[in-house]
C-alpha positions in Angstrom: 0.0 0.0 0.0 1.4 3.4 -1.0 2.1 5.7 2.0 1.9 9.0 0.1 -0.8 11.3 1.5 -3.0 13.7 -0.5 -4.0 17.3 0.4 -6.7 18.8 -1.9 -6.6 22.6 -2.2 -9.5 24.5 -3.7 -9.1 28.3 -4.1 -12.6 29.9 -4.6 -14.0 33.2 -5.4 -17.8 33.5 -5.9 -18.4 29.8 -6.5 -21.6 29.3 -4.4 -23.2 27.3 -7.2 -20.6 24.6 -7.7 -18.4 24.4 -4.6 -20.8 22.3 -2.4 -21.0 19.4 -5.0 -17.3 19.6 -5.6 -16.4 19.3 -1.9 -18.9 16.5 -1.5 -17.4 14.4 -4.3 -13.9 14.9 -3.0 -14.9 14.2 0.6 -16.7 11.0 -0.3 -13.8 9.9 -2.4 -12.1 9.0 0.9 -8.5 9.2 -0.3 -7.7 12.8 0.7 -5.9 13.3 4.0 -7.4 16.8 4.1 -9.4 19.2 2.0 -8.6 22.9 2.2 -11.0 25.4 0.7 -9.5 28.9 0.5 -12.2 31.5 0.2 -10.6 34.5 -1.5 -12.9 37.3 -0.4 -16.1 36.0 -2.1 -18.9 38.5 -2.2 -21.7 35.9 -2.9 -22.7 33.0 -0.6 -19.7 30.9 -1.2 -18.7 30.9 2.5 -22.2 29.9 3.6 -22.3 27.1 1.0 -19.2 25.4 2.5 -20.1 26.0 6.2 -22.0 22.7 6.1 -18.6 20.9 5.7 -16.8 22.8 8.4 -16.2 19.7 10.5 -14.9 17.6 7.6 -12.7 20.2 5.8 -10.4 23.1 6.6 -11.9 26.5 5.6 -9.4 29.4 5.2 -11.3 32.7 4.5 -10.3 36.3 4.1 -12.5 39.4 3.4 -10.1 40.9 0.8 -9.6 39.3 -2.6 -5.9 38.7 -3.1 -5.9 36.4 -6.2 -5.7 32.8 -7.0 -2.0 32.5 -6.6 -2.1 33.9 -3.1 -4.8 31.5 -2.1 -3.0 28.5 -3.5 0.2 29.5 -1.6 -1.8 29.9 1.6 -3.3 26.4 1.1 0.0 24.8 0.5 1.5 26.4 3.6 -1.3 24.8 5.7 -1.2 21.5 3.8 0.5 18.4 5.3 0.1 15.9 2.5 2.9 14.6 0.3 0.8 15.2 -2.8 -1.0 18.4 -3.6 -4.2 18.3 -5.7 -5.3 21.7 -6.9 -8.9 22.0 -8.0 -10.8 25.1 -9.3 -14.0 25.7 -7.5 -16.2 25.8 -10.6 -15.6 22.2 -11.7 -18.7 20.2 -12.6 -19.1 16.5 -13.3 -16.1 15.2 -11.4 -16.2 11.6 -10.3 -14.2 9.4 -7.9 -12.8 7.7 -11.0 -11.5 11.0 -12.3 -9.8 11.7 -9.0 -8.1 8.3 -9.1 -6.9 9.0 -12.6 -5.3 12.2 -11.6 -3.3 10.8 -8.7 -2.4 7.4 -10.2 0.6 8.5 -12.3 2.3 10.1 -9.3 1.5 7.2 -7.0 3.1 4.9 -9.6 6.1 7.3 -9.8 5.6 7.6 -13.6 5.0 11.4 -13.5 6.1 14.4 -11.4 2.9 16.4 -12.2 -0.4 15.6 -13.8 -2.6 18.2 -15.5 -6.2 17.2 -16.0 -7.9 18.6 -19.1 -11.6 19.1 -19.1 -13.9 19.0 -22.1 -14.2 22.7 -22.4 -10.5 23.3 -23.0 -10.8 23.3 -26.8 -11.7 26.2 -29.1 -12.4 24.6 -32.4 -9.5 22.3 -33.2 -7.0 24.0 -30.8 -6.7 23.5 -27.0 -5.0 26.7 -25.7 -5.8 25.9 -22.0 -4.6 22.3 -21.8 -1.3 23.3 -20.1 -2.7 26.0 -17.8 -5.7 24.1 -16.4 -6.1 24.5 -12.6 -6.8 20.8 -12.1 -3.5 19.2 -11.3 -1.6 17.0 -8.9 2.1 17.4 -7.9 4.5 16.8 -5.1 4.3 19.4 -2.3 8.1 19.4 -1.9 8.4 20.6 -5.5 6.7 23.9 -4.9 7.2 24.8 -1.2 10.2 27.1 -1.9 8.4 28.9 -4.7 5.3 30.0 -2.7 6.4 33.6 -2.6 6.3 33.6 -6.4 2.7 32.4 -6.3 1.5 35.3 -4.1 1.5 38.1 -6.6 0.8 36.4 -9.9 -3.0 35.9 -9.6 -4.4 33.7 -12.4 -0.9 33.4 -13.9 0.0 30.9 -11.2 -0.2 27.9 -13.5 2.5 29.4 -15.7 4.7 29.6 -12.7 4.0 25.9 -11.8 4.6 24.8 -15.3 7.9 26.7 -15.3 9.0 24.9 -12.1 8.2 21.6 -13.8 9.8 22.5 -17.1 12.4 19.8 -16.8 10.3 17.2 -15.1 7.8 14.5 -16.2 4.4 16.2 -16.8 1.5 14.0 -17.9 -1.8 15.3 -19.3 -4.9 13.3 -18.8 -8.4 14.0 -20.3 -11.5 14.1 -18.1 -14.1 13.7 -20.9 -17.2 14.3 -18.8 -15.9 17.1 -16.6 -16.2 20.8 -17.5 -15.7 24.2 -15.9 -18.4 26.8 -15.9 -17.5 29.7 -18.3 -17.3 33.2 -17.0 -20.5 34.0 -19.1 -22.3 31.3 -17.1 -21.2 33.0 -13.8 -21.4 36.7 -14.5 -23.1 39.3 -16.8 -21.7 39.4 -20.3 -19.8 42.7 -19.8 -18.3 41.5 -16.6 -17.3 38.2 -18.2 -15.7 40.0 -21.1 -13.8 42.2 -18.7 -12.5 39.1 -16.8 -11.5 37.3 -20.0 -9.5 40.4 -21.2 -7.9 40.8 -17.8 -6.8 37.2 -17.8 -5.4 37.5 -21.3 -3.3 40.4 -20.1 -2.1 38.4 -17.1 -1.1 35.5 -19.4 0.9 37.8 -21.6 2.7 39.2 -18.6 3.5 35.7 -17.4 5.1 34.8 -20.8 7.1 38.0 -20.8 8.4 37.5 -17.2 9.0 33.7 -17.4 10.4 33.5 -20.9 12.2 36.8 -20.9 15.6 35.2 -21.5 14.3 33.2 -24.5 12.3 35.9 -26.2 13.8 37.9 -29.1 13.6 41.7 -28.8 10.9 41.7 -31.5 8.8 39.0 -29.8 9.1 40.9 -26.5 8.0 44.1 -28.1 5.0 42.4 -29.8 3.8 40.9 -26.5 4.3 44.3 -24.7 2.3 46.0 -27.5 -0.5 43.4 -27.1 -0.5 44.0 -23.4 -1.1 47.8 -24.0 -4.0 47.1 -26.2 -5.5 44.8 -23.6 -5.0 47.5 -21.0 -7.0 50.0 -23.1 -9.8 47.4 -23.6 -10.0 47.0 -19.8 -10.3 50.7 -19.3 -13.3 50.6 -21.6 -15.0 48.1 -19.3 -14.3 50.1 -16.1 
């Protein structure tokens, strides 16, 4: 029997619709040593939605929104498991079999990190989000010394994690019946568009910061120009 223990960390911001069912499926899975839900200043009823589990999980909550990376770092600092499973709070359709599939490659020592791809990662024939999905499993020891980097990167945190694992064995698995609610399903169209544009800007910033040594001056200038256009678009939505 494998002795590795699993800590599940779920950073959430305004996920009252989906977080109860997600916590329940992970709780009844029975293989997690602990479940830590980090409420990142939600303004809806997310906190009330998870109160029913307060005796089975650890709830970390703050009034001020500080971003996904900050929440994940806070969760890792409190976690005690050998393996860390990160889950976004808006995952729908997850099963115990999916959870087993995510941890199995690390338990068998055939991967250093697993990224789980949901069925909404594709846009046409391309899958731009496969490598930056929030659903992933990795060894806690691989990221503990990088937690300060997590704190100020917001939704760019997956880029940082990928960079940490750039020379390690990363396996991607597909969860065919699992999907993540789109921003349009969770907010008004103008607010959803604002969030999409903001994330695009964060992603470009991550590329510039992490790959700065590999980018040519022309590529860096192009990305910086794209960032400025995104900034102007965001000003329109304010």
